[in-house]
C-alpha positions as CSV (number, residue, x, y, z in Angstrom):
1,M,-35.8,-26.1,2.3
2,T,-32.1,-26.2,2.5
3,A,-32.1,-29.4,0.6
4,W,-33.6,-27.7,-2.4
5,E,-30.8,-24.9,-2.3
6,S,-28.6,-26.4,-5.2
7,F,-31.6,-27.2,-7.3
8,F,-32.9,-23.7,-7.2
9,V,-29.4,-22.0,-7.6
10,T,-29.0,-24.2,-10.7
11,A,-32.4,-23.5,-12.2
12,G,-31.9,-19.6,-11.5
13,G,-28.5,-19.7,-13.1
14,A,-29.8,-21.7,-16.2
15,A,-32.7,-19.2,-16.6
16,A,-30.4,-16.2,-16.5
17,V,-27.9,-17.9,-19.0
18,L,-30.9,-18.8,-21.4
19,A,-32.3,-15.3,-21.0
20,G,-29.0,-14.0,-22.3
21,L,-29.0,-16.3,-25.2
22,I,-32.6,-15.1,-26.1
23,F,-31.4,-11.5,-25.9
24,V,-28.5,-12.3,-28.3
25,G,-30.9,-14.0,-30.7
26,I,-33.4,-11.2,-30.6
27,S,-30.6,-8.4,-31.2
28,I,-29.0,-10.4,-34.0
29,N,-32.3,-11.1,-35.8
30,L,-34.4,-8.1,-34.9
31,Q,-35.6,-7.1,-38.3
32,K,-36.6,-10.7,-39.2
33,L,-38.4,-10.9,-35.9
34,L,-40.4,-7.8,-36.4
35,E,-41.5,-9.1,-39.7
36,R,-42.9,-12.5,-38.2
37,T,-45.3,-11.5,-35.3
38,I,-45.6,-15.2,-34.2
39,V,-41.7,-15.6,-33.9
40,S,-41.4,-12.4,-31.9
41,R,-44.1,-13.4,-29.6
42,G,-42.5,-16.6,-29.0
43,A,-39.4,-14.8,-28.2
44,W,-41.4,-12.6,-25.7
45,V,-42.9,-15.7,-24.2
46,S,-39.5,-17.3,-23.8
47,L,-38.3,-14.4,-21.9
48,L,-41.2,-14.3,-19.8
49,T,-40.9,-18.0,-18.8
50,L,-37.2,-17.6,-18.1
51,I,-37.9,-14.6,-15.8
52,E,-40.7,-16.6,-14.1
53,V,-38.0,-19.4,-13.3
54,L,-35.5,-17.0,-12.1
55,I,-37.9,-15.1,-9.8
56,V,-39.2,-18.3,-8.5
57,S,-35.8,-19.7,-8.0
58,L,-34.8,-16.4,-5.9
59,F,-37.8,-16.5,-3.9
60,M,-37.1,-20.2,-2.9
61,L,-33.7,-19.2,-1.9
62,I,-34.7,-16.6,0.7
63,P,-33.7,-18.0,4.0
64,E,-36.2,-18.9,6.8
65,Q,-39.2,-17.5,4.8
66,P,-42.6,-18.7,6.0
67,L,-44.4,-21.1,3.6
68,V,-47.4,-18.7,3.5
69,A,-45.3,-15.8,2.2
70,L,-43.5,-18.1,-0.2
71,G,-46.8,-19.3,-1.5
72,A,-48.2,-15.9,-2.1
73,E,-45.1,-14.9,-4.0
74,I,-44.8,-18.1,-6.2
75,G,-48.7,-18.2,-6.7
76,G,-48.8,-14.5,-7.7
77,I,-45.9,-14.8,-10.2
78,G,-47.4,-18.0,-11.6
79,L,-50.9,-16.3,-12.0
80,I,-49.4,-13.2,-13.6
81,C,-47.4,-15.3,-16.0
82,W,-50.3,-17.5,-16.8
83,I,-52.5,-14.6,-17.7
84,V,-49.9,-13.1,-20.0
85,M,-49.0,-16.4,-21.7
86,S,-52.6,-17.3,-22.3
87,V,-53.3,-13.9,-23.9
88,V,-49.9,-14.2,-26.1
89,T,-50.8,-17.7,-27.1
90,M,-54.1,-16.7,-28.2
91,H,-52.6,-13.8,-30.2
92,Q,-50.2,-16.3,-31.9
93,F,-53.1,-18.4,-33.1
94,K,-54.6,-15.3,-34.8
95,H,-51.3,-14.7,-36.6
96,A,-50.4,-18.2,-37.5
97,H,-51.8,-18.0,-41.0
98,K,-50.2,-14.7,-41.8
99,D,-46.8,-15.6,-40.7
100,G,-47.0,-18.9,-42.6
101,F,-46.9,-21.1,-39.3
102,F,-48.8,-24.1,-40.5
103,E,-48.5,-26.0,-37.3
104,G,-50.3,-23.2,-35.6
105,Q,-53.3,-23.7,-37.8
106,T,-53.7,-27.4,-37.2
107,W,-55.5,-29.0,-34.2
108,Y,-52.3,-30.6,-32.9
109,G,-50.3,-27.5,-33.2
110,I,-52.9,-25.5,-31.4
111,L,-53.3,-28.2,-28.7
112,G,-49.5,-28.5,-28.3
113,M,-49.0,-24.8,-27.9
114,L,-51.9,-24.7,-25.3
115,L,-50.6,-27.6,-23.2
116,L,-47.1,-26.2,-23.3
117,S,-48.3,-22.7,-22.2
118,Q,-50.2,-24.4,-19.4
119,L,-47.4,-26.8,-18.4
120,I,-45.0,-23.9,-17.8
121,T,-47.3,-21.8,-15.8
122,V,-50.0,-23.7,-13.9
123,P,-47.6,-25.7,-11.7
124,F,-46.5,-22.5,-10.2
125,I,-50.0,-21.5,-9.3
126,V,-50.8,-24.9,-7.8
127,G,-47.5,-25.0,-5.9
128,G,-48.2,-21.5,-4.5
129,V,-51.8,-22.4,-3.3
130,L,-50.2,-25.5,-1.6
131,L,-47.6,-23.3,0.0
132,L,-50.2,-20.9,1.0
133,L,-51.9,-23.8,2.9
134,N,-48.6,-24.4,4.7
135,K,-47.9,-27.6,2.8
136,E,-44.3,-28.1,1.9
137,S,-45.2,-30.4,-0.9
138,G,-46.0,-27.1,-3.0
139,I,-42.4,-27.0,-3.8
140,Y,-42.7,-30.2,-5.8
141,W,-45.2,-28.5,-8.0
142,T,-42.7,-26.0,-9.2
143,L,-40.6,-28.7,-10.8
144,P,-42.9,-29.2,-14.0
145,G,-43.0,-25.5,-14.7
146,I,-39.2,-25.2,-14.3
147,L,-38.4,-28.3,-16.2
148,S,-40.7,-27.4,-19.1
149,A,-39.7,-23.8,-19.2
150,L,-35.9,-24.4,-19.5
151,P,-36.0,-26.8,-22.7
152,Y,-38.7,-24.6,-24.3
153,S,-36.5,-21.5,-23.8
154,L,-33.4,-23.5,-25.1
155,Y,-35.4,-24.3,-28.2
156,M,-36.5,-20.8,-28.7
157,G,-32.9,-19.7,-28.4
158,W,-32.1,-22.0,-31.2
159,V,-34.9,-20.7,-33.3
160,L,-34.0,-17.1,-32.7
161,T,-30.5,-17.5,-33.5
162,V,-30.5,-20.1,-36.3
163,E,-33.9,-21.2,-37.6
164,V,-35.1,-17.6,-38.1
165,N,-32.5,-17.2,-40.9
166,R,-33.6,-20.1,-43.1
């Protein structure tokens, strides 16, 4: 596990910095976000994914933690985030037309949003289950979740600070 320490320190730090960017974007454009449900839900999902990455990274950095305990923590966080993200994503589809989000009304937009929401959360659940089974390979399953959550949140930071004003 010590070989992973630098990675999880970096991932946790990146998640914390990006969460700050999201908070700045929300506070600067709060009125516009409240007018567009789909964008405000996107901001909320982005914060959720960053909190997920931050908490997972912190759990991974606990020294000498048994794999079973780590698996319960990672899997539990992944499951909670998966449920919340699935509900919010479905809610975004209902508001896509009202908010003028054309891509959210097409088959490829819906598929893209569904796949992204699953790519961010499901790997943590799979990784948690593998760690629960005392398989260290579960650590590798956290990578797709982390490596998809960070760029998505960076994109949402851009949307919340710049694009929402167009």
